[in-house]
Jmol script that loads the backbone (N, CA, C; Angstrom):
load data "model"
ATOM      1  N   MET A   1     104.472 104.912 130.349  1.00  0.00           N
ATOM      2  CA  MET A   1     104.532 103.560 130.662  1.00  0.00           C
ATOM      3  C   MET A   1     105.672 103.141 131.703  1.00  0.00           C
ATOM      4  N   GLU A   2     105.471 102.068 132.393  1.00  0.00           N
ATOM      5  CA  GLU A   2     106.447 101.950 133.130  1.00  0.00           C
ATOM      6  C   GLU A   2     107.003 100.578 132.472  1.00  0.00           C
ATOM      7  N   LEU A   3     108.617 100.527 132.725  1.00  0.00           N
ATOM      8  CA  LEU A   3     109.387  99.765 131.756  1.00  0.00           C
ATOM      9  C   LEU A   3     109.422  98.505 132.738  1.00  0.00           C
ATOM     10  N   THR A   4     109.597  97.291 131.770  1.00  0.00           N
ATOM     11  CA  THR A   4     110.100  96.049 132.635  1.00  0.00           C
ATOM     12  C   THR A   4     111.199  96.312 132.699  1.00  0.00           C
ATOM     13  N   ALA A   5     112.185  95.100 133.562  1.00  0.00           N
ATOM     14  CA  ALA A   5     113.478  95.241 133.831  1.00  0.00           C
ATOM     15  C   ALA A   5     114.343  95.099 132.565  1.00  0.00           C
ATOM     16  N   GLU A   6     114.037  94.078 131.776  1.00  0.00           N
ATOM     17  CA  GLU A   6     114.616  93.838 130.184  1.00  0.00           C
ATOM     18  C   GLU A   6     114.601  95.406 129.524  1.00  0.00           C
ATOM     19  N   GLN A   7     113.407  95.654 129.725  1.00  0.00           N
ATOM     20  CA  GLN A   7     113.215  96.850 128.688  1.00  0.00           C
ATOM     21  C   GLN A   7     114.232  98.508 129.119  1.00  0.00           C
ATOM     22  N   ARG A   8     114.518  98.371 130.652  1.00  0.00           N
ATOM     23  CA  ARG A   8     115.166  99.162 131.224  1.00  0.00           C
ATOM     24  C   ARG A   8     116.841  98.707 130.884  1.00  0.00           C
ATOM     25  N   ARG A   9     117.140  97.609 130.831  1.00  0.00           N
ATOM     26  CA  ARG A   9     118.095  97.305 130.447  1.00  0.00           C
ATOM     27  C   ARG A   9     118.754  97.808 129.128  1.00  0.00           C
ATOM     28  N   ARG A  10     117.672  97.530 127.978  1.00  0.00           N
ATOM     29  CA  ARG A  10     118.007  97.687 126.741  1.00  0.00           C
ATOM     30  C   ARG A  10     117.941  99.189 126.636  1.00  0.00           C
ATOM     31  N   LYS A  11     117.296 100.100 127.354  1.00  0.00           N
ATOM     32  CA  LYS A  11     117.167 101.513 127.556  1.00  0.00           C
ATOM     33  C   LYS A  11     118.476 101.884 127.701  1.00  0.00           C
ATOM     34  N   ALA A  12     119.014 101.625 128.838  1.00  0.00           N
ATOM     35  CA  ALA A  12     120.539 102.057 129.217  1.00  0.00           C
ATOM     36  C   ALA A  12     121.465 101.947 128.281  1.00  0.00           C
ATOM     37  N   GLU A  13     121.524 100.678 127.673  1.00  0.00           N
ATOM     38  CA  GLU A  13     122.275 100.165 126.699  1.00  0.00           C
ATOM     39  C   GLU A  13     122.397 101.201 125.433  1.00  0.00           C
ATOM     40  N   ALA A  14     121.087 101.263 125.036  1.00  0.00           N
ATOM     41  CA  ALA A  14     121.008 102.385 123.662  1.00  0.00           C
ATOM     42  C   ALA A  14     121.484 103.817 124.704  1.00  0.00           C
ATOM     43  N   VAL A  15     120.842 104.096 125.319  1.00  0.00           N
ATOM     44  CA  VAL A  15     121.348 105.687 125.870  1.00  0.00           C
ATOM     45  C   VAL A  15     122.921 105.549 125.993  1.00  0.00           C
ATOM     46  N   LEU A  16     123.390 104.580 126.852  1.00  0.00           N
ATOM     47  CA  LEU A  16     124.818 104.808 126.561  1.00  0.00           C
ATOM     48  C   LEU A  16     125.803 104.597 125.325  1.00  0.00           C
ATOM     49  N   ALA A  17     124.760 104.219 124.500  1.00  0.00           N
ATOM     50  CA  ALA A  17     125.881 104.066 123.181  1.00  0.00           C
ATOM     51  C   ALA A  17     126.021 105.663 122.368  1.00  0.00           C
ATOM     52  N   TYR A  18     125.132 106.511 123.163  1.00  0.00           N
ATOM     53  CA  TYR A  18     125.050 107.832 122.757  1.00  0.00           C
ATOM     54  C   TYR A  18     125.587 108.715 123.732  1.00  0.00           C
ATOM     55  N   ARG A  19     126.637 108.300 124.230  1.00  0.00           N
ATOM     56  CA  ARG A  19     127.133 108.973 125.990  1.00  0.00           C
ATOM     57  C   ARG A  19     127.052 110.548 125.498  1.00  0.00           C
ATOM     58  N   SER A  20     127.263 111.222 124.160  1.00  0.00           N
ATOM     59  CA  SER A  20     127.787 112.403 124.089  1.00  0.00           C
ATOM     60  C   SER A  20     126.380 112.965 124.387  1.00  0.00           C
ATOM     61  N   GLN A  21     125.258 112.391 124.361  1.00  0.00           N
ATOM     62  CA  GLN A  21     124.110 113.235 124.762  1.00  0.00           C
ATOM     63  C   GLN A  21     123.313 113.259 125.933  1.00  0.00           C
ATOM     64  N   LEU A  22     124.338 112.561 126.763  1.00  0.00           N
ATOM     65  CA  LEU A  22     123.720 112.415 127.910  1.00  0.00           C
ATOM     66  C   LEU A  22     123.861 113.957 129.126  1.00  0.00           C
ATOM     67  N   GLY A  23     124.813 114.839 128.310  1.00  0.00           N
ATOM     68  CA  GLY A  23     125.040 116.070 128.913  1.00  0.00           C
ATOM     69  C   GLY A  23     124.396 117.288 128.662  1.00  0.00           C
ATOM     70  N   ALA A  24     123.510 116.879 127.480  1.00  0.00           N
ATOM     71  CA  ALA A  24     122.176 117.581 127.112  1.00  0.00           C
ATOM     72  C   ALA A  24     121.089 117.250 128.131  1.00  0.00           C
ATOM     73  N   LEU A  25     121.093 116.372 128.626  1.00  0.00           N
ATOM     74  CA  LEU A  25     120.173 115.893 129.747  1.00  0.00           C
ATOM     75  C   LEU A  25     120.542 116.061 131.312  1.00  0.00           C
ATOM     76  N   ALA A  26     121.728 116.499 131.148  1.00  0.00           N
ATOM     77  CA  ALA A  26     122.384 116.852 132.789  1.00  0.00           C
ATOM     78  C   ALA A  26     122.282 115.136 133.426  1.00  0.00           C
ATOM     79  N   LEU A  27     122.415 114.243 132.645  1.00  0.00           N
ATOM     80  CA  LEU A  27     122.099 113.114 133.473  1.00  0.00           C
ATOM     81  C   LEU A  27     123.378 112.031 133.168  1.00  0.00           C
ATOM     82  N   GLU A  28     123.904 111.502 134.148  1.00  0.00           N
ATOM     83  CA  GLU A  28     124.760 110.158 134.138  1.00  0.00           C
ATOM     84  C   GLU A  28     124.594 109.320 134.875  1.00  0.00           C
ATOM     85  N   PRO A  29     124.954 107.988 134.703  1.00  0.00           N
ATOM     86  CA  PRO A  29     125.034 106.732 135.550  1.00  0.00           C
ATOM     87  C   PRO A  29     125.007 106.874 136.986  1.00  0.00           C
ATOM     88  N   ALA A  30     126.039 107.747 137.590  1.00  0.00           N
ATOM     89  CA  ALA A  30     126.406 108.065 138.662  1.00  0.00           C
ATOM     90  C   ALA A  30     125.530 108.751 139.611  1.00  0.00           C
ATOM     91  N   ASP A  31     124.735 109.419 139.012  1.00  0.00           N
ATOM     92  CA  ASP A  31     123.311 110.008 139.442  1.00  0.00           C
ATOM     93  C   ASP A  31     122.442 109.452 139.465  1.00  0.00           C
ATOM     94  N   THR A  32     122.716 108.261 140.640  1.00  0.00           N
ATOM     95  CA  THR A  32     121.714 106.908 140.704  1.00  0.00           C
ATOM     96  C   THR A  32     120.088 107.302 140.796  1.00  0.00           C
ATOM     97  N   ARG A  33     119.835 108.057 141.411  1.00  0.00           N
ATOM     98  CA  ARG A  33     118.407 108.458 141.551  1.00  0.00           C
ATOM     99  C   ARG A  33     117.884 108.816 140.546  1.00  0.00           C
ATOM    100  N   ARG A  34     118.571 109.901 139.940  1.00  0.00           N
ATOM    101  CA  ARG A  34     117.892 110.274 138.464  1.00  0.00           C
ATOM    102  C   ARG A  34     118.266 109.361 137.426  1.00  0.00           C
ATOM    103  N   TRP A  35     119.180 108.407 137.489  1.00  0.00           N
ATOM    104  CA  TRP A  35     119.333 107.575 136.363  1.00  0.00           C
ATOM    105  C   TRP A  35     118.281 106.466 136.496  1.00  0.00           C
ATOM    106  N   GLU A  36     117.885 105.609 137.784  1.00  0.00           N
ATOM    107  CA  GLU A  36     117.039 104.903 137.317  1.00  0.00           C
ATOM    108  C   GLU A  36     115.608 105.534 137.184  1.00  0.00           C
ATOM    109  N   SER A  37     115.084 106.908 137.749  1.00  0.00           N
ATOM    110  CA  SER A  37     114.036 107.179 137.405  1.00  0.00           C
ATOM    111  C   SER A  37     113.985 107.532 135.751  1.00  0.00           C
ATOM    112  N   PHE A  38     115.343 107.979 135.111  1.00  0.00           N
ATOM    113  CA  PHE A  38     115.174 108.090 133.883  1.00  0.00           C
ATOM    114  C   PHE A  38     114.718 106.603 132.907  1.00  0.00           C
ATOM    115  N   LEU A  39     115.718 105.789 133.521  1.00  0.00           N
ATOM    116  CA  LEU A  39     115.207 104.146 132.865  1.00  0.00           C
ATOM    117  C   LEU A  39     113.897 103.708 132.979  1.00  0.00           C
ATOM    118  N   THR A  40     113.022 103.978 134.231  1.00  0.00           N
ATOM    119  CA  THR A  40     111.734 103.435 134.491  1.00  0.00           C
ATOM    120  C   THR A  40     110.716 103.514 133.768  1.00  0.00           C
ATOM    121  N   TYR A  41     110.838 104.875 133.079  1.00  0.00           N
ATOM    122  CA  TYR A  41     109.586 105.165 132.332  1.00  0.00           C
ATOM    123  C   TYR A  41     110.105 105.607 130.497  1.00  0.00           C
ATOM    124  N   GLU A  42     109.023 105.573 130.012  1.00  0.00           N
ATOM    125  CA  GLU A  42     108.892 105.800 128.766  1.00  0.00           C
ATOM    126  C   GLU A  42     107.915 106.751 128.378  1.00  0.00           C
ATOM    127  N   ILE A  43     107.805 107.785 127.731  1.00  0.00           N
ATOM    128  CA  ILE A  43     106.578 108.575 127.372  1.00  0.00           C
ATOM    129  C   ILE A  43     106.415 108.172 125.800  1.00  0.00           C
ATOM    130  N   ALA A  44     104.934 108.339 125.336  1.00  0.00           N
ATOM    131  CA  ALA A  44     104.730 108.313 124.084  1.00  0.00           C
ATOM    132  C   ALA A  44     103.154 108.864 123.752  1.00  0.00           C
ATOM    133  N   TRP A  45     103.236 109.105 122.503  1.00  0.00           N
ATOM    134  CA  TRP A  45     101.723 109.679 122.503  1.00  0.00           C
ATOM    135  C   TRP A  45     101.286 109.404 121.120  1.00  0.00           C
ATOM    136  N   ARG A  46      99.817 109.036 120.925  1.00  0.00           N
ATOM    137  CA  ARG A  46      99.384 108.801 119.755  1.00  0.00           C
ATOM    138  C   ARG A  46      99.003 109.753 118.866  1.00  0.00           C
ATOM    139  N   LEU A  47      99.338 109.635 117.567  1.00  0.00           N
ATOM    140  CA  LEU A  47      99.064 110.818 116.888  1.00  0.00           C
ATOM    141  C   LEU A  47      97.846 110.448 115.539  1.00  0.00           C
ATOM    142  N   PRO A  48      97.256 111.075 115.148  1.00  0.00           N
ATOM    143  CA  PRO A  48      96.070 110.535 114.099  1.00  0.00           C
ATOM    144  C   PRO A  48      97.033 110.192 112.783  1.00  0.00           C
ATOM    145  N   VAL A  49      96.193 109.184 112.138  1.00  0.00           N
ATOM    146  CA  VAL A  49      97.335 108.568 110.783  1.00  0.00           C
ATOM    147  C   VAL A  49      97.172 109.584 109.935  1.00  0.00           C
ATOM    148  N   GLY A  50      98.455 109.685 109.542  1.00  0.00           N
ATOM    149  CA  GLY A  50      98.199 110.915 108.581  1.00  0.00           C
ATOM    150  C   GLY A  50      98.962 112.148 109.020  1.00  0.00           C
ATOM    151  N   ALA A  51      99.171 112.207 110.193  1.00  0.00           N
ATOM    152  CA  ALA A  51      99.423 113.747 111.158  1.00  0.00           C
ATOM    153  C   ALA A  51     100.612 113.994 110.775  1.00  0.00           C
ATOM    154  N   LEU A  52     101.866 113.221 110.784  1.00  0.00           N
ATOM    155  CA  LEU A  52     103.147 113.469 110.255  1.00  0.00           C
ATOM    156  C   LEU A  52     103.433 113.637 109.119  1.00  0.00           C
ATOM    157  N   ALA A  53     102.686 113.268 108.070  1.00  0.00           N
ATOM    158  CA  ALA A  53     102.698 113.397 106.618  1.00  0.00           C
ATOM    159  C   ALA A  53     102.004 114.805 106.235  1.00  0.00           C
ATOM    160  N   ALA A  54     100.918 115.203 106.670  1.00  0.00           N
ATOM    161  CA  ALA A  54     100.464 116.222 106.977  1.00  0.00           C
ATOM    162  C   ALA A  54     101.214 117.474 107.142  1.00  0.00           C
ATOM    163  N   ARG A  55     101.930 117.276 108.282  1.00  0.00           N
ATOM    164  CA  ARG A  55     102.633 118.604 109.024  1.00  0.00           C
ATOM    165  C   ARG A  55     104.215 118.569 107.925  1.00  0.00           C
ATOM    166  N   ALA A  56     104.668 117.504 107.571  1.00  0.00           N
ATOM    167  CA  ALA A  56     105.649 117.690 106.560  1.00  0.00           C
ATOM    168  C   ALA A  56     105.400 118.215 105.457  1.00  0.00           C
ATOM    169  N   GLY A  57     103.894 118.136 104.793  1.00  0.00           N
ATOM    170  CA  GLY A  57     103.800 118.943 103.850  1.00  0.00           C
ATOM    171  C   GLY A  57     103.668 120.310 103.947  1.00  0.00           C
ATOM    172  N   ALA A  58     102.861 120.568 104.877  1.00  0.00           N
ATOM    173  CA  ALA A  58     102.864 122.028 105.396  1.00  0.00           C
ATOM    174  C   ALA A  58     104.147 122.683 105.728  1.00  0.00           C
ATOM    175  N   ASP A  59     105.100 122.198 106.042  1.00  0.00           N
ATOM    176  CA  ASP A  59     106.579 122.848 106.113  1.00  0.00           C
ATOM    177  C   ASP A  59     107.033 122.957 104.973  1.00  0.00           C
ATOM    178  N   ALA A  60     107.018 122.034 104.231  1.00  0.00           N
ATOM    179  CA  ALA A  60     107.590 122.144 102.910  1.00  0.00           C
ATOM    180  C   ALA A  60     107.078 123.389 101.969  1.00  0.00           C
ATOM    181  N   VAL A  61     105.453 123.438 102.276  1.00  0.00           N
ATOM    182  CA  VAL A  61     104.995 124.790 101.495  1.00  0.00           C
ATOM    183  C   VAL A  61     105.266 125.868 102.243  1.00  0.00           C
ATOM    184  N   SER A  62     105.593 125.955 103.735  1.00  0.00           N
ATOM    185  CA  SER A  62     105.918 127.375 104.425  1.00  0.00           C
ATOM    186  C   SER A  62     107.194 127.738 104.372  1.00  0.00           C
ATOM    187  N   SER A  63     108.011 126.573 103.846  1.00  0.00           N
ATOM    188  CA  SER A  63     109.571 127.135 104.082  1.00  0.00           C
ATOM    189  C   SER A  63     110.070 126.475 102.911  1.00  0.00           C
ATOM    190  N   PRO A  64     110.304 126.962 101.534  1.00  0.00           N
ATOM    191  CA  PRO A  64     110.870 126.218 100.327  1.00  0.00           C
ATOM    192  C   PRO A  64     112.113 126.354 100.342  1.00  0.00           C
ATOM    193  N   SER A  65     112.740 125.519  99.740  1.00  0.00           N
ATOM    194  CA  SER A  65     114.153 125.322  99.869  1.00  0.00           C
ATOM    195  C   SER A  65     114.827 126.473  99.120  1.00  0.00           C
ATOM    196  N   LYS A  66     115.592 127.155  99.679  1.00  0.00           N
ATOM    197  CA  LYS A  66     116.827 128.039  99.388  1.00  0.00           C
ATOM    198  C   LYS A  66     117.355 127.599  98.172  1.00  0.00           C
ATOM    199  N   GLY A  67     117.599 128.655  97.211  1.00  0.00           N
ATOM    200  CA  GLY A  67     118.468 127.851  96.036  1.00  0.00           C
ATOM    201  C   GLY A  67     117.864 127.617  94.764  1.00  0.00           C
ATOM    202  N   ARG A  68     116.489 127.605  94.953  1.00  0.00           N
ATOM    203  CA  ARG A  68     115.644 127.071  93.932  1.00  0.00           C
ATOM    204  C   ARG A  68     115.021 128.049  93.190  1.00  0.00           C
ATOM    205  N   ALA A  69     114.970 127.947  91.655  1.00  0.00           N
ATOM    206  CA  ALA A  69     114.689 128.950  90.985  1.00  0.00           C
ATOM    207  C   ALA A  69     113.017 128.746  90.430  1.00  0.00           C
TER     208      ALA A  69
END
end "model"
wireframe off; spacefill off
backbone 0.3
color backbone group
């Protein structure tokens, strides 16, 4: 999805609030071409209702907490 100018501005503001995470993305505002590309698009996907809850339940069953009796 292509973001509007206002959405790009808000995304940049949010990302810059977590500046320590930019290194993991190998991204910084000084790299204008990549920075603008990063701000232009947002990806999202739809999940069936309950998919996350079902997955969380499966994870809990397959990896019980340590130290429980």
